[in-house]
C-alpha positions in Angstrom: -25.2 -4.5 3.9 -25.8 -2.7 6.7 -23.5 -0.8 9.0 -24.6 -2.8 12.4 -22.9 -5.9 10.2 -19.6 -4.0 8.6 -17.8 -4.4 12.5 -17.8 -7.5 14.3 -14.9 -9.6 16.5 -14.9 -13.2 15.4 -12.5 -15.9 17.1 -12.2 -18.5 14.5 -10.4 -16.8 11.7 -7.6 -17.4 9.1 -4.3 -16.6 10.7 -2.1 -14.1 10.1 1.5 -14.0 8.1 3.3 -14.4 11.6 1.4 -16.9 13.2 1.2 -18.7 9.7 4.8 -19.1 9.6 5.4 -20.4 13.4 2.4 -22.8 13.4 4.2 -24.0 10.0 7.4 -24.5 12.1 6.3 -26.0 14.9 4.4 -28.7 13.1 0.6 -27.5 14.1 -0.5 -27.3 10.1 0.7 -27.7 6.9 1.7 -25.5 4.0 -0.8 -27.7 1.7 -3.7 -27.0 4.3 -3.1 -23.2 4.5 -2.5 -22.9 0.7 -5.6 -25.0 0.1 -7.7 -22.9 2.4 -6.7 -19.6 0.8 -7.4 -20.8 -2.6 -10.9 -21.9 -1.5 -11.9 -18.5 -0.1 -10.7 -16.7 -3.1 -12.6 -18.9 -5.1 -15.6 -18.3 -3.1 -15.1 -14.9 -3.0 -14.4 -13.7 -6.5 -18.4 -13.0 -7.4 -18.4 -10.9 -4.7 -14.8 -8.9 -3.9 -13.2 -9.7 -6.9 -10.1 -9.0 -5.6 -7.6 -11.4 -7.9 -6.9 -10.9 -11.4 -5.7 -14.4 -11.7 -4.6 -17.5 -9.3 -2.3 -19.5 -9.7 -3.9 -22.6 -8.1 -1.8 -25.5 -9.4 1.2 -24.7 -9.1 0.8 -23.0 -5.8 -0.4 -26.3 -4.5 2.5 -28.1 -6.2 5.1 -25.2 -4.2 3.2 -26.0 -0.9 3.5 -29.5 -1.4 7.3 -29.3 -1.8 7.6 -26.4 1.5 5.9 -29.6 3.4 8.9 -32.1 2.2 11.5 -29.1 3.3 9.8 -28.6 6.5 9.5 -32.2 7.6 13.2 -32.2 6.7 14.2 -29.4 8.7 14.8 -26.6 6.9 13.3 -23.0 8.5 12.9 -20.2 6.8 10.8 -16.3 7.2 8.0 -17.4 5.4 8.6 -21.3 3.9 4.9 -22.4 2.8 3.1 -19.3 3.8 0.4 -18.4 0.9 0.5 -14.7 0.0 -0.4 -12.6 -3.1 1.1 -9.7 -5.1 -0.3 -7.1 -7.2 -0.3 -7.5 -11.1 1.9 -5.1 -11.7 4.6 -7.3 -10.1 6.3 -9.8 -12.7 5.9 -13.6 -12.0 7.5 -16.0 -14.2 4.9 -17.3 -16.6 2.0 -15.1 -15.6 1.5 -11.6 -17.9 1.6 -8.5 -16.2 -1.7 -6.7 -17.2 -1.4 -4.0 -14.8 -5.4 -3.3 -14.8 -5.5 -3.3 -18.4 -7.6 -5.2 -21.2 -6.0 -7.0 -24.3 -3.5 -10.0 -24.6 0.0 -9.4 -23.0 2.7 -12.2 -23.5 3.9 -13.9 -19.8 6.5 -12.6 -18.1 10.1 -14.9 -18.5 11.4 -14.2 -15.0 10.6 -13.1 -11.8 10.7 -9.6 -10.5 13.1 -8.9 -7.7 10.7 -8.4 -5.2 9.1 -12.0 -6.2 12.5 -13.6 -6.2 13.3 -12.3 -2.6 9.5 -13.7 -1.9 10.2 -16.9 -2.9 13.8 -17.1 -1.6 12.0 -16.6 2.2 9.8 -19.5 1.2 6.4 -17.9 0.5 4.0 -19.4 -2.0 2.4 -16.5 -4.4 -1.1 -17.9 -4.9 -2.4 -15.3 -7.1 -2.1 -11.7 -8.6 -4.9 -9.0 -7.4 -6.4 -6.4 -9.2 -5.0 -2.7 -9.6 -6.8 -0.2 -11.7 -5.3 0.7 -15.1 -1.6 1.9 -14.5 -2.5 2.2 -11.0 -3.5 5.3 -11.6 -6.4 6.1 -9.5 -7.8 5.3 -5.6 -9.9 2.8 -6.7 -9.9 -0.4 -8.3 -12.4 -0.9 -11.1 -11.9 -1.4 -15.1 -13.5 -2.8 -18.1 -10.6 -5.4 -18.0 -11.8 -6.9 -14.8 -15.1 -5.5 -13.4 -14.8 -3.7 -9.8 -12.8 -4.8 -7.1 -15.2 -4.2 -3.8 -14.5 -3.4 -0.1 -14.9 -6.3 2.5 -16.1 -3.9 5.0 -19.2 -2.7 2.8 -19.2 -4.0 -0.9 -21.4 -0.8 -1.9 -17.7 0.9 -1.9 -14.2 0.7 -3.0 -11.4 -1.0 -0.9 -9.4 2.2 -2.4 -6.5 1.8 -5.2 -4.5 1.4 -6.5 -3.7 -1.5 -4.6 -7.2 -1.8 -4.3 -7.1 -6.2 -5.1 -3.8 -6.5 -2.4 -5.9 -5.0 0.5 -9.6 -6.7 -0.1 -8.0 -10.0 -0.2 -6.1 -9.1 3.1 -9.1 -7.5 4.8 -11.3 -10.1 4.0 -8.7 -12.8 5.2 -8.4 -14.8 1.8 -4.5 -14.0 2.0 -2.5 -13.2 5.3 -0.8 -10.6 3.5 0.3 -9.2 0.3 2.4 -7.0 -1.8 1.1 -3.5 -3.4 2.6 -0.8 -4.8 2.6 3.0 -4.1 3.4 5.8 -6.3 0.9 8.4 -4.8 -0.7 6.6 -1.9 -1.4 3.3 -3.6 -0.3 1.4 -0.4 -1.8 3.2 2.2 -5.0 4.8 0.9 -6.5 0.7 0.4 -4.8 0.4 3.5 -6.6 3.1 5.3 -10.3 2.1 3.7 -9.8 -1.7 4.1 -8.5 -1.2 8.2 -5.2 -2.4 7.6 -1.6 -1.6 8.2 0.1 -0.5 4.7 3.6 0.5 4.7 5.3 2.5 1.8 9.5 2.1 2.9 11.7 4.4 2.0 12.9 4.9 -2.0 15.0 1.7 -3.0 14.0 -0.6 0.3 12.3 -2.6 -2.1 13.1 -3.3 -5.5 11.0 -2.5 -7.9 13.1 -4.5 -10.9 12.6 -5.3 -13.8 11.8 -1.2 -13.7 14.8 0.8 -12.6 13.4 3.4 -11.3 9.6 3.2 -11.5 7.2 6.2 -12.5 10.0 8.7 -12.3 11.0 7.2 -8.7 7.8 7.8 -7.4 6.8 4.4 -7.0 8.1 1.8 -4.2 6.8 -1.6 -3.2 5.4 -2.2 0.0 3.3 -4.6 2.0 -0.3 -4.5 3.6 -0.9 -7.0 6.7 -3.6 -6.6 9.4 -1.2 -6.3 12.2 2.2 -4.4 12.2 4.2 -7.5 12.8 2.6 -9.0 9.7 3.6 -6.1 7.6 7.1 -6.0 9.1 7.6 -9.4 8.8 6.9 -9.0 4.9 8.9 -5.9 4.5 11.7 -8.0 5.8 11.6 -10.9 3.6 11.2 -9.0 0.3 13.9 -5.8 1.0 17.1 -5.7 -0.7 18.0 -4.1 -4.1 18.9 -5.7 -7.4 22.1 -5.2 -8.8 21.2 -2.7 -11.1 19.2 -0.6 -8.8 20.3 3.2 -8.7 18.6 3.5 -5.0 20.5 1.6 -2.3 19.4 2.7 1.1 21.1 1.0 4.1 19.6 -2.3 5.8 16.7 -2.0 8.4 15.5 -4.6 10.6 11.8 -3.9 10.4 10.4 -6.8 12.7 12.8 -6.4 15.3 11.8 -2.8 15.2 8.2 -3.6 15.6 9.1 -5.1 18.9 11.1 -2.4 20.5 9.6 0.7 22.0 9.9 3.7 20.2 10.6 6.2 23.2 8.9 9.4 23.9 8.8 11.6 20.7 7.6 14.2 19.3 4.5 14.4 16.5 2.9 17.0 14.6 -0.1 16.9 13.7 -0.9 18.6 10.3 -4.5 18.9 9.1 -4.1 20.7 5.7 -2.9 19.4 2.5 -0.5 20.3 0.1 -2.0 23.5 -2.5 -4.1 21.1 -4.8 -6.8 24.2 -6.0 -9.7 21.8 -4.6 -10.4 23.2 -1.6 -10.2 19.8 0.2 -10.7 19.3 4.1 -10.7 16.5 5.6 -14.2 15.1 6.3 -15.8 15.6 9.9 -15.6 11.8 10.8 -12.3 11.7 9.4 -11.1 14.7 11.3 -12.6 12.6 14.3 -10.7 9.7 14.1 -7.8 11.3 13.6 -8.0 13.5 16.3 -8.8 10.3 18.1 -5.7 8.6 17.5 -4.0 12.0 18.2 -5.1 11.8 21.5 -4.2 8.5 22.1 -0.6 9.4 21.1 -0.7 11.9 23.9 -1.9 9.1 26.3 1.0 7.3 25.4 3.5 9.8 26.7 4.3 11.0 23.2 4.4 15.2 22.6 1.5 16.3 20.1 0.9 19.7 18.6 -0.4 20.7 15.6 2.0 21.8 13.1 2.1 23.2 9.0 4.6 21.2 6.7 6.2 23.7 4.4 4.7 21.8 1.4 5.5 24.8 -1.1 4.4 24.4 -4.6 5.2 20.2 -4.5 2.6 19.4 -6.9 5.1 21.0 -9.5 7.3 18.1 -8.8 4.5 15.4 -8.4 2.6 16.1 -11.9 5.3 15.7 -14.7 6.8 12.7 -12.9 3.3 10.7 -12.7 2.0 11.6 -16.1 5.6 10.8 -17.8 5.3 7.6 -15.5 1.9 6.2 -16.9 3.1 7.3 -20.5 5.9 4.9 -20.4 3.9 2.3 -19.3 0.8 2.6 -21.7 3.2 3.5 -24.9 4.3 -0.5 -24.4 0.9 -1.6 -24.5 0.2 -3.6 -27.7 -3.5 -2.4 -28.2 -3.2 1.4 -26.9 -7.0 1.5 -28.2 -8.0 -0.8 -25.2 -6.9 1.4 -22.9 -9.0 4.4 -20.8 -9.7 7.2 -22.8 -8.3 9.0 -19.4 -5.2 6.4 -19.6 -5.0 8.1 -23.4 -5.2 11.3 -22.1 -2.6 11.0 -19.6 -0.2 9.6 -22.3 -0.7 12.3 -24.4 0.4 15.1 -21.2 3.1 12.8 -19.9 4.5 13.0 -23.8 4.4 16.3 -23.7 6.2 16.9 -20.1 8.8 14.6 -20.8 12.5 15.4 -20.6 13.6 18.9 -19.9 10.1 19.2 -17.6 10.3 15.5 -15.6 14.6 16.6 -15.3 13.4 19.6 -14.0 11.0 18.1 -11.6 13.4 15.5 -10.1 15.7 18.4 -9.4 13.6 20.1 -7.5 13.1 17.0 -5.1 16.8 18.1 -3.3 14.8 21.6 -2.6 12.0 19.7 -1.4 13.9 17.6 1.1 15.2 20.8 2.7 12.2 22.6 2.8 9.6 20.2 4.0 12.7 18.2 6.3 12.9 21.1 8.2 10.1 19.7 10.3 12.0 16.8 11.5 15.2 19.5 12.4 15.7 20.7 15.4 15.2 24.6 15.2 18.4 25.6 14.2 17.6 27.6 11.1 14.4 28.7 9.0 12.0 26.7 9.7 13.5 23.9 11.7 10.9 22.5 14.4 12.6 18.8 15.8 9.4 17.1 15.3 10.0 13.2 15.3 7.1 12.2 13.0 4.2 13.9 11.5 0.8 12.6 11.6 -2.0 13.4 8.7 -5.2 11.8 7.8 -4.4 9.3 4.9 -7.6 10.2 2.9 -9.7 13.0 3.2 -13.0 11.4 2.6 -14.3 7.8 3.7 -14.3 5.0 1.1 -16.4 6.2 -2.1 -19.0 4.2 -3.8 -18.3 2.1 -6.3 -18.8 3.6 -9.6 -18.8 6.9 -8.5 -15.7 8.0 -10.8 -17.8 6.2 -13.4 -18.1 8.2 -17.1 -15.6 11.5 -15.7 -13.4 13.5 -18.1 -9.7 12.9 -17.4 -9.7 16.5 -15.8 -12.5 15.8 -13.6 -11.5 12.5 -12.5 -8.4 14.0 -11.3 -10.3 16.9 -9.4 -12.3 14.5 -7.8 -9.4 11.9 -6.8 -7.5 15.0 -5.4 -10.4 15.7 -3.3 -10.6 12.1 -1.7 -7.1 12.0 -1.5 -5.0 15.1 -0.9 -2.4 13.6 1.6 -0.6 10.7 0.0 1.3 11.7 -2.7 4.0 14.4 -1.2 5.9 11.2 0.6 6.4 9.8 -2.7 7.9 12.7 -4.1 10.0 13.0 -1.4 11.1 9.2 -1.4 10.4 9.2 2.5 8.7 6.4 4.5 5.2 6.9 5.7 2.9 4.1 7.1 -1.0 3.9 7.5 -2.4 2.8 10.3 -6.2 2.2 11.0 -7.7 5.2 12.9 -11.3 4.0 13.4 -15.0 3.2 11.7 -17.3 6.3 10.4 -21.0 5.9 11.8 -21.9 3.8 8.8 -19.2 1.3 9.5 -16.3 2.4 7.0 -13.0 2.5 7.9 -11.0 5.4 7.8 -6.7 5.8 8.3 -3.9 7.9 9.5 -0.8 8.2 8.6 2.5 8.2 10.3 5.3 9.8 8.1 9.0 10.5 8.8 12.0 11.5 7.3 14.4 9.7 5.4 15.3 6.4 6.0 13.0 6.2 9.2 11.0 3.0 8.8 12.2 1.8 12.2 11.1 4.3 14.1 7.8 4.6 12.3 7.4 1.1 12.6 8.3 1.0 16.2 5.7 3.7 17.1 2.7 1.7 15.1 3.3 -0.9 17.0 3.0 0.7 20.3 -0.4 2.3 19.1 -1.5 -1.2 18.2 -0.9 -2.6 21.0 -3.2 0.4 22.5 -5.9 0.1 20.0 -6.2 -3.5 19.2 -7.2 -2.6 15.3 -6.7 -6.3 14.7 -9.6 -7.3 16.7 -12.0 -6.3 14.3 -12.5 -7.9 10.4 -15.6 -7.3 8.1 -18.5 -9.5 7.9 -18.4 -9.9 4.0 -15.3 -11.8 4.7 -15.9 -15.2 3.6 
């Protein structure tokens, strides 16, 4: 696909999440029609985009028919009859949770808490989207399912590990989807497919049946084309399971998307944490994010460059991440089917378990204080009083499909760190962040920027993202590879 074909504005396109919910509530369409059309688009795109691992077509159509009966009887729920997708690390009763792996796995016997809440809001889950193996990498490729491709240019990855969800939403196969983010796995594919992707506060959306996924690094989060749609999905799935250890107070995300954020102090940071890779943002990424910073200043915000005091935050990430991979890999019934890089992470994670992981988690409070000083008024060492931190979401535009094939575990880690050094610190901290579209490279490839905040700051970030969206109108652009 040529770069000239990669960006276009269309009028006759599938409706977003909020528009679909309104159309159903007003009687202007039916759930059966929306779900049938979504399934048709998915099936037509599988040979090209390969966004889905499993469809539940028969069950989804039956649920859509039931939603139509409920709507006709006057029942109203936030997402009643709206088709959505979930990532294949999420338990859906009756379906295996492969999480990117090969082999035969038993079907889940119960819905995860996030899926239970989606169903309670009336959503119809049409299927499960592809993820790389155990969510380790910012690309969605593997021998178990092939390669998921970017609808903006199918020679390139949509990112990962929530690449299937991102490709599905960007291509208009479904109006929104749930992903998960343990090192940027919602924000990175959102950046590379021109979407809004929210990584919420740890505990905002339950990860049950896991109690503390990837040693507290991983959270679930929405991907959508607009801030309002992402906020609506967040409101629908937010909330704790009785066994969850993390319980932040509720937020009203959709209401925040309709509020003016006020005048904010916004820090722009170009230098990522220490990674020993000499990573710097690609010139076209830097140009796009700098233009976004200028747009924020034009909207009346105070914007200036700053340097967060990341310190050696990687020491708090690596043991937790590899231990999380080891915990999941050890449960696979056929470990020989796992990628050699996964087996390497399993060995490393086993060695770094126990005391090393406990020490890494104990560092978190100190990391909160040191990095959090950026958001505190200057009442002590390093206090700066910013409200929001703006950084690139990735250092590079989306790589080509196959760029990471054949690499050793070490070389893969170096390559993905060079491409994606900015997102993972906020997983260590457990704080919220939002990817917003920042524009396109000269080749028509999407790039993004993250709005990052301190603990429990989702509403402020959502309000700011919505204000920026009203100015930039990024939702007007769709990929021509969409069916």
